N, C-alpha and C positions, 0 to 999 in steps of 0.2 A: 242274188236273192237266195236265201236258204229255204229248205223245205218247210220250215215252220211258218213261213210267210204265205205259203200256198195251201197248206192243209187246213181243213176246217178245225175250229177250236176243239171240237169233240174228239178229234183223232190225235191230238197232241198228247204225249206222255208227260204228266206233271206229277212229281213225287210229293209235292206239298199238299197238305190237307186244306189249307186256306188260300184263296186267290190273292195274288199280289197286285198292288197298284203302283204305277210309276210315280216317283217323287223327285222333285228337283229342289233341293234345299241344301244350304251350307250350315255348318254348325261346328262346335268344338267338342272333342271327346277326350276324356281322361281314361286311361287304361292301366291295369295293374294285374300282376300275376300272383300276388300273395307271398312272393319270395323276395321282394325287394325291387323288382323291375317295374317301373311305372313311367308314365309319360303323358304329355298333353299334345294333341295334334289337331289341325283343322281337318274336317271331313266333308264329304259330299254324300248326302243320302240319295240313293237312286231308286229304291223300291221299298214297299212296306206291306205287311200283311198283319193279321191278327196276332200271329206268333213270332214275327221277326222283322228285321230291317236289313236291307242290303246297303252297303256303303262302300265308298272308296276312301283310302287313306294314303298319306305320303309314307307312313311307316308301317311295318309289319305288326299286326295285332294277332298274336297266336291263339289258336283254339284253347279254350279254358280260361282266358283272361277275362276279368270283370271289366265292363266298359260302361261309362256314364256319358251320355250325350247331352250337352247343354245347347239349347236352341232358343230362338226368340231373343228376349232381352236378358237371358241368362237366368231367369227365374223359373224356367220350365226345363225338366230333364227327363230322360228315359234311361233306365238301367237294364243291362242284359249281360249275356255271356257270349263271347265269340265262339262260333261253332265251326267256322272254316275261314281260311285265308289263302288267297292265290294271287300270284303276280298278275298285274294288269298293266302292261307297259311299264312306266316308271312309278306306278302306284300299286296298291294292293286292293283287291276286292275282298271285303270282309262280310261274312254272314253273321248276324247277331240275333240270338234267340232272346226274346223279351217276354216277360210275364206281365200281362195286363192286370192292373189292379182296379178294383171297384171303388168308386168314391164312397166315402163314409156318409 
């Protein structure tokens, strides 16, 4: 058990301005760096907040890459920019900053 499991929520240091919610969903992501490197990979979404999504990917999605996540029947998508990528076993943990758009 780590200390975050025993500390009251008010004592934990959280650098994010928005609270995160755990998510368990699979989807597909298209990523591109604007210089010719692009790809399609299955992903697992692990958490979400107003400003971003945490995901796991089989391939490295480098910070600065544009990412489009297609989920559901493929008619729904989320766009964002990778802000971090770290090895997580045989996969990569990616932080994606997203801009929420208001409906017209």
